[in-house]
VEXLUM-276037 format. One line per field, with one value per residue (C-alpha): x, y, z negated; residue in one letter; residue number from 1. Coordinates in Angstrom, 3 decimals, m for minus. Layout:
! residues N
u = (X|...)
v = (Y|...)
w = (Z|...)
r = (a|...)
k = (NUM|...)
END
This chain:
! residues 420
u = (m111.121|m108.966|m106.313|m105.871|m106.017|m103.096|m100.991|m102.099|m100.430|m97.106|m97.224|m95.795|m92.777|m91.748|m89.436|m86.411|m87.800|m84.290|m83.697|m84.471|m87.691|m85.889|m87.287|m87.143|m90.149|m92.699|m93.862|m93.932|m98.251|m98.500|m97.701|m99.455|m98.399|m95.630|m94.618|m91.962|m88.947|m90.309|m92.463|m95.761|m96.641|m99.103|m97.076|m98.385|m96.550|m94.754|m95.119|m99.115|m99.978|m101.484|m101.702|m99.893|m98.635|m95.343|m93.171|m89.812|m86.924|m83.908|m81.235|m78.932|m82.270|m82.360|m79.216|m79.262|m82.516|m81.818|m84.648|m82.889|m83.980|m87.573|m87.353|m85.604|m88.143|m91.372|m89.787|m89.107|m92.547|m94.799|m92.283|m93.904|m97.492|m100.416|m104.394|m107.767|m108.092|m104.372|m102.377|m100.203|m96.178|m95.831|m92.292|m89.165|m86.186|m83.167|m81.119|m78.224|m80.365|m84.003|m85.219|m88.441|m91.675|m94.349|m98.313|m101.198|m102.934|m106.167|m107.555|m110.108|m108.284|m107.106|m110.513|m107.836|m108.593|m112.254|m112.651|m110.938|m113.961|m116.386|m117.932|m120.446|m119.351|m122.690|m123.111|m123.105|m120.297|m118.067|m119.147|m118.441|m114.332|m113.504|m114.992|m112.476|m109.762|m110.864|m110.258|m107.028|m105.524|m106.535|m104.313|m101.546|m101.871|m101.707|m98.154|m96.590|m97.152|m98.154|m98.848|m98.855|m99.998|m103.466|m105.191|m106.678|m104.206|m103.187|m106.342|m107.288|m110.218|m110.770|m112.941|m116.122|m115.226|m113.690|m110.343|m107.253|m104.162|m100.956|m98.180|m95.883|m92.996|m93.167|m94.651|m93.242|m92.933|m92.907|m92.301|m94.837|m94.730|m92.872|m94.269|m92.411|m91.966|m90.766|m92.043|m94.438|m96.855|m99.231|m99.923|m103.808|m104.110|m102.005|m103.183|m102.787|m100.924|m97.445|m97.927|m97.589|m94.607|m92.598|m93.313|m93.629|m91.216|m92.824|m94.192|m94.155|m97.819|m98.663|m101.874|m103.854|m102.495|m103.716|m107.749|m107.465|m106.779|m108.918|m111.241|m110.406|m110.323|m114.105|m115.222|m113.770|m115.395|m118.538|m118.313|m115.636|m113.410|m111.578|m112.563|m109.216|m107.795|m104.224|m101.841|m98.461|m97.423|m98.244|m96.597|m96.433|m96.821|m99.977|m101.260|m100.491|m103.157|m105.039|m106.998|m106.758|m109.013|m111.450|m114.533|m115.206|m118.678|m120.044|m123.259|m126.769|m128.350|m125.377|m127.749|m127.170|m125.088|m122.294|m121.836|m121.188|m118.720|m116.658|m116.210|m115.583|m112.479|m111.783|m111.130|m108.335|m107.079|m105.623|m106.800|m110.776|m110.211|m111.537|m108.258|m109.413|m111.794|m113.347|m113.958|m115.724|m117.547|m118.862|m120.637|m124.070|m123.955|m121.975|m123.444|m126.114|m122.091|m121.607|m117.938|m116.885|m119.370|m116.789|m113.473|m114.884|m115.291|m119.099|m120.669|m121.513|m120.034|m121.891|m119.417|m118.535|m115.202|m116.455|m114.910|m114.835|m111.862|m108.215|m108.561|m105.495|m103.616|m102.872|m100.430|m97.733|m98.445|m97.085|m94.412|m93.002|m92.600|m91.165|m89.882|m87.491|m84.501|m84.634|m87.377|m87.845|m89.057|m85.598|m83.979|m81.875|m80.215|m79.498|m77.787|m76.245|m74.017|m73.622|m71.506|m69.526|m68.587|m67.654|m66.146|m63.207|m62.874|m60.481|m62.065|m59.266|m61.156|m64.323|m66.523|m68.136|m67.001|m69.656|m71.844|m70.148|m70.477|m73.932|m75.187|m72.491|m74.253|m77.622|m76.740|m75.862|m78.306|m81.434|m84.278|m85.443|m88.581|m91.347|m94.910|m96.282|m93.170|m93.473|m97.186|m95.951|m93.541|m96.283|m98.990|m96.353|m95.800|m98.766|m96.998|m97.423|m95.720|m92.935|m94.616|m92.221|m92.576|m89.721|m87.427|m86.017|m88.440|m87.308|m85.344|m87.700|m86.640|m85.348|m86.818|m88.529|m86.807|m89.695|m91.953|m93.921|m95.491|m99.636|m99.547|m102.735|m101.720|m102.798|m105.827|m102.612|m103.800|m101.657|m98.936|m98.085|m94.542|m93.722|m95.577|m98.530)
v = (m92.498|m89.961|m91.191|m94.859|m92.195|m90.363|m93.512|m95.061|m92.649|m92.118|m94.856|m94.192|m94.152|m90.022|m90.181|m88.092|m85.948|m86.186|m88.942|m91.078|m93.425|m97.064|m100.933|m100.433|m98.201|m100.207|m103.634|m106.462|m107.879|m110.620|m111.907|m112.117|m112.251|m113.281|m112.849|m113.300|m111.172|m109.693|m110.681|m108.317|m108.253|m105.653|m103.913|m100.405|m97.544|m98.042|m93.962|m93.482|m96.434|m96.233|m99.677|m100.084|m102.683|m103.101|m104.813|m105.704|m107.427|m109.258|m107.249|m110.114|m112.376|m108.920|m108.676|m111.893|m111.608|m107.811|m107.014|m103.391|m101.563|m101.908|m101.795|m98.446|m97.272|m98.625|m96.258|m93.255|m93.237|m93.874|m90.984|m89.244|m89.554|m89.909|m90.652|m91.846|m95.086|m95.896|m98.339|m95.130|m94.813|m93.454|m94.707|m96.247|m97.199|m100.384|m101.818|m104.125|m107.501|m106.066|m102.534|m101.883|m100.317|m99.437|m98.316|m98.419|m101.397|m102.088|m105.659|m106.215|m109.089|m108.368|m109.013|m112.328|m113.329|m113.331|m114.261|m117.855|m117.558|m117.228|m113.800|m113.097|m109.360|m107.203|m104.897|m101.391|m102.692|m103.130|m99.962|m98.316|m100.169|m99.069|m96.170|m95.960|m96.855|m94.023|m91.748|m93.939|m93.926|m90.456|m88.766|m91.112|m89.600|m86.024|m87.910|m89.496|m93.177|m95.587|m98.050|m101.878|m104.269|m103.463|m106.844|m108.447|m108.746|m105.403|m104.343|m104.299|m103.754|m101.318|m103.003|m100.747|m102.025|m99.415|m100.649|m99.433|m99.918|m101.132|m102.911|m99.935|m102.654|m101.997|m99.094|m96.491|m92.428|m91.291|m87.690|m86.101|m86.668|m90.611|m93.749|m96.849|m99.478|m102.514|m105.910|m105.396|m106.634|m109.613|m111.123|m111.841|m108.250|m106.696|m104.180|m105.462|m102.333|m103.558|m106.789|m105.235|m103.050|m105.492|m108.367|m105.091|m101.964|m99.201|m95.526|m98.127|m97.422|m95.035|m94.865|m96.843|m99.842|m99.357|m98.210|m101.612|m103.887|m102.430|m103.619|m106.915|m107.369|m105.427|m108.537|m111.294|m110.077|m110.340|m113.577|m114.971|m115.706|m113.520|m112.057|m113.256|m116.763|m115.705|m117.619|m116.834|m119.442|m117.933|m116.772|m113.207|m113.089|m115.548|m113.090|m110.433|m112.645|m112.630|m109.768|m109.003|m112.244|m113.178|m110.501|m110.662|m112.738|m110.497|m112.278|m111.512|m110.931|m108.027|m104.091|m102.911|m100.103|m101.840|m104.281|m100.566|m99.299|m102.505|m102.664|m98.647|m100.392|m103.482|m101.499|m102.676|m99.316|m97.473|m94.120|m94.836|m96.561|m94.700|m93.172|m90.176|m89.713|m86.904|m90.008|m91.440|m88.652|m88.323|m92.021|m91.998|m95.634|m92.766|m89.426|m90.085|m91.584|m88.374|m88.174|m86.177|m88.296|m91.334|m89.271|m88.265|m92.446|m91.409|m93.907|m97.247|m100.361|m103.193|m105.605|m105.012|m108.132|m109.213|m107.361|m110.970|m112.377|m111.764|m111.973|m114.011|m117.597|m117.737|m120.547|m117.120|m116.436|m119.981|m120.178|m116.853|m118.781|m122.199|m122.014|m118.958|m118.799|m114.607|m114.339|m110.525|m110.971|m111.929|m109.488|m107.820|m110.394|m111.174|m108.305|m107.748|m111.162|m110.208|m107.045|m108.749|m111.119|m109.051|m106.863|m110.294|m111.547|m109.649|m107.704|m108.495|m112.198|m110.875|m113.496|m111.792|m108.881|m108.012|m108.493|m106.760|m103.729|m103.702|m104.211|m101.273|m99.603|m99.488|m98.448|m95.831|m94.992|m95.823|m92.975|m92.818|m91.291|m90.127|m88.707|m87.723|m85.706|m84.511|m83.439|m81.594|m79.557|m79.000|m77.826|m75.531|m74.261|m75.076|m76.337|m78.622|m81.924|m82.118|m84.862|m86.759|m84.592|m82.189|m84.926|m86.969|m90.134|m93.439|m95.027|m96.877|m100.839|m103.537|m105.047|m108.272|m107.121|m106.847|m109.441|m111.436|m114.516|m114.606|m116.479|m115.620|m114.647|m115.588|m112.990|m111.214|m107.915|m105.945|m105.137|m108.233|m107.991|m108.460|m111.502|m111.278)
w = (26.785|27.191|25.877|27.170|30.337|29.763|29.039|31.862|33.631|31.130|32.272|36.094|36.672|38.188|40.519|41.691|44.584|46.472|46.025|49.109|49.006|47.874|47.626|43.766|44.311|45.147|43.860|45.326|45.542|47.692|51.286|54.008|57.236|59.529|63.104|65.056|63.271|60.434|57.569|56.017|52.389|50.228|47.989|45.618|44.827|41.670|40.927|42.658|42.079|46.246|47.978|51.510|53.623|53.988|56.620|56.071|59.257|58.755|60.196|61.315|62.456|64.449|65.370|67.167|68.607|70.169|68.492|66.829|69.155|69.832|65.815|66.614|68.999|67.378|64.004|66.189|67.858|64.598|62.792|64.847|65.431|62.999|63.654|61.299|64.061|63.990|61.190|60.595|58.884|55.671|54.645|56.516|54.476|54.181|52.475|53.085|54.001|56.040|57.714|55.346|57.246|55.069|56.978|56.484|54.578|56.228|54.367|57.040|58.782|62.907|65.324|66.835|63.534|63.646|67.271|65.497|63.054|65.841|64.756|66.897|68.043|69.164|71.690|69.745|67.536|71.333|72.200|68.706|68.895|72.065|71.783|68.389|70.616|73.600|70.749|69.538|72.996|73.707|71.282|72.675|75.831|74.665|72.801|75.761|74.693|76.410|73.581|76.179|74.418|73.310|72.598|70.098|67.556|67.175|66.491|62.439|60.786|57.392|54.839|56.328|59.856|61.585|63.933|63.961|66.500|65.213|66.572|68.337|69.223|73.254|73.122|75.647|75.441|78.861|79.875|82.312|85.747|84.861|84.900|83.537|85.198|82.887|83.280|79.354|77.330|76.459|80.588|80.204|78.813|81.068|83.741|87.394|88.518|85.368|87.625|91.273|90.043|89.021|92.302|95.014|93.243|94.098|92.263|88.594|85.802|83.191|80.633|82.480|81.611|78.154|79.055|81.098|77.913|76.077|78.868|78.736|74.737|74.998|77.675|75.522|72.138|73.815|76.077|73.798|76.337|78.790|82.626|83.857|83.158|82.974|80.834|79.442|81.739|85.083|87.772|87.787|91.973|91.327|89.294|91.814|94.536|91.816|90.950|94.677|95.609|91.729|90.968|87.164|86.381|83.991|81.976|82.826|79.533|78.550|79.236|82.815|80.324|78.366|81.977|83.752|80.946|81.230|84.728|85.129|82.569|84.532|87.837|89.730|91.247|88.258|89.892|89.603|85.982|83.203|81.478|78.867|76.785|78.982|81.127|78.995|77.834|81.276|81.256|81.118|79.165|76.679|76.049|72.860|71.108|68.376|69.050|65.698|63.117|65.351|64.665|61.053|60.624|60.264|62.328|60.938|62.126|63.668|62.014|58.364|56.870|54.062|50.699|49.097|50.378|52.142|56.444|56.528|56.190|52.311|53.411|53.912|50.115|49.845|51.779|50.930|47.307|48.619|51.479|51.693|51.523|50.302|49.105|48.654|44.572|44.095|46.506|43.618|41.975|45.222|46.936|42.700|43.398|47.319|45.641|43.615|46.209|48.921|46.239|45.279|49.476|51.690|53.476|56.906|56.666|58.030|59.279|61.914|63.276|66.080|63.182|60.981|63.696|64.853|60.814|60.245|63.377|61.830|58.158|59.821|62.609|60.246|59.647|56.652|56.244|54.556|55.124|51.940|51.482|55.193|53.311|50.582|52.537|55.473|52.859|51.707|54.617|56.282|60.021|62.520|62.970|65.011|67.917|70.742|73.329|71.724|71.492|74.716|76.209|74.797|78.205|79.306|79.290|81.540|83.815|81.859|78.804|76.098|77.784|75.648|76.012|74.699|71.360|69.122|66.059|63.051|61.219|59.725|57.886|58.449|61.313|63.256|62.726|65.961|66.975|70.140)
r = (x|x|x|x|x|x|x|x|x|x|x|x|x|x|x|x|x|x|x|x|x|x|x|x|x|x|x|x|x|x|x|x|x|x|x|x|x|x|x|x|x|x|x|x|x|x|x|x|x|x|x|x|x|x|x|x|x|x|x|x|x|x|x|x|x|x|x|x|x|x|x|x|x|x|x|x|x|x|x|x|x|x|x|x|x|x|x|x|x|x|x|x|x|x|x|x|x|x|x|x|x|x|x|x|x|x|x|x|x|x|x|x|x|x|x|x|x|x|x|x|x|x|x|x|x|x|x|x|x|x|x|x|x|x|x|x|x|x|x|x|x|x|x|x|x|x|x|x|x|x|x|x|x|x|x|x|x|x|x|x|x|x|x|x|x|x|x|x|x|x|x|x|x|x|x|x|x|x|x|x|x|x|x|x|x|x|x|x|x|x|x|x|x|x|x|x|x|x|x|x|x|x|x|x|x|x|x|x|x|x|x|x|x|x|x|x|x|x|x|x|x|x|x|x|x|x|x|x|x|x|x|x|x|x|x|x|x|x|x|x|x|x|x|x|x|x|x|x|x|x|x|x|x|x|x|x|x|x|x|x|x|x|x|x|x|x|x|x|x|x|x|x|x|x|x|x|x|x|x|x|x|x|x|x|x|x|x|x|x|x|x|x|x|x|x|x|x|x|x|x|x|x|x|x|x|x|x|x|x|x|x|x|x|x|x|x|x|x|x|x|x|x|x|x|x|x|x|x|x|x|x|x|x|x|x|x|x|x|x|x|x|x|x|x|x|x|x|x|x|x|x|x|x|x|x|x|x|x|x|x|x|x|x|x|x|x|x|x|x|x|x|x|x|x|x|x|x|x|x|x|x|x|x|x|x|x|x|x|x|x|x|x|x|x|x|x|x|x|x|x|x|x|x|x|x|x|x|x|x|x|x|x|x|x|x|x|x|x|x|x)
k = (1|2|3|4|5|6|7|8|9|10|11|12|13|14|15|16|17|18|19|20|21|22|23|24|25|26|27|28|29|30|31|32|33|34|35|36|37|38|39|40|41|42|43|44|45|46|47|48|49|50|51|52|53|54|55|56|57|58|59|60|61|62|63|64|65|66|67|68|69|70|71|72|73|74|75|76|77|78|79|80|81|82|83|84|85|86|87|88|89|90|91|92|93|94|95|96|97|98|99|100|101|102|103|104|105|106|107|108|109|110|111|112|113|114|115|116|117|118|119|120|121|122|123|124|125|126|127|128|129|130|131|132|133|134|135|136|137|138|139|140|141|142|143|144|145|146|147|148|149|150|151|152|153|154|155|156|157|158|159|160|161|162|163|164|165|166|167|168|169|170|171|172|173|174|175|176|177|178|179|180|181|182|183|184|185|186|187|188|189|190|191|192|193|194|195|196|197|198|199|200|201|202|203|204|205|206|207|208|209|210|211|212|213|214|215|216|217|218|219|220|221|222|223|224|225|226|227|228|229|230|231|232|233|234|235|236|237|238|239|240|241|242|243|244|245|246|247|248|249|250|251|252|253|254|255|256|257|258|259|260|261|262|263|264|265|266|267|268|269|270|271|272|273|274|275|276|277|278|279|280|281|282|283|284|285|286|287|288|289|290|291|292|293|294|295|296|297|298|299|300|301|302|303|304|305|306|307|308|309|310|311|312|313|314|315|316|317|318|319|320|321|322|323|324|325|326|327|328|329|330|331|332|333|334|335|336|337|338|339|340|341|342|343|344|345|346|347|348|349|350|351|352|353|354|355|356|357|358|359|360|361|362|363|364|365|366|367|368|369|370|371|372|373|374|375|376|377|378|379|380|381|382|383|384|385|386|387|388|389|390|391|392|393|394|395|396|397|398|399|400|401|402|403|404|405|406|407|408|409|410|411|412|413|414|415|416|417|418|419|420)
END
């Protein structure tokens, strides 16, 4: 037994600590999801044999779709945060074609997928998701981050059924006292004050918007549809009207405690809405919640995803193999070919100087990240990682610039790659 173990360990490559992490450090296992400008696959790091999800985004497509800024902002945020109920970033790197983000692998599927599978979520299960999201959002609030896209598609379950928030593609950082103003998010989950701010101007909005989204999501998990009939096609002006005229219908068979909790999350006035952990801990119906146990994942979820299957659409794998014009598993050959072609071509015959300038800017500004290395050096010095409050706030997006339509995502088992 001992010899086979050491043989296995001997086969593991050892990467030079001074060398940046790169594509060759990972073995691609299978494709599992795709979004509007990225794809996701399961990978294994060759030296540690740990499994991750890897999201990769084609640079040229990102430039054409004006998504580079969002990718950079997401990376900037993810490099600074780590929490038990987030999908955490481990590595980021690039090559000529793509930008890569390697994150926690969560194999339990996203909540949209389970809704589409007609899973009946119990009140206890939904209450646990609310509490786990409350811990994640309270942490983000401490880091000055508004997520702005909390919805079932962006909540992934681990194999035991715990909830993790992903997709910081339209998140924003706000400094003390600042407020956000952009019309950003997925309409059915966006808080009234976001529409209000856009239509009537005024003070903008803050962290409370994410807690509204949790309320909408919790209602949807319990009932199978959302509290307000809102679609991506609805005019923003009509939505401002809607919140002041339509009242949410609660199901008579739901417990009084659950209805009270949902009412507090779905409060139109953000000043009276539950929006921090302290508020949650003061809710009578949550008085028995053991928050420390929750943080340690010692509270067992009521819904456990079926272990024997991948919670995603199997067509992703086929598409990557058959339809993809630049498949990942042929990358090495392709890049080598491109290099020899570039060398033989006169660089003055630039096909598209603007595109090349953008590609050069990405190449130069992209931040390579390695949490594993950071943790090692942290262990040596015992210094905490810096938080985003030590940096300038990301500039707010232009109004409406990152608004997203509310298309349901397939049950990918990793961060939706920019899908919504």
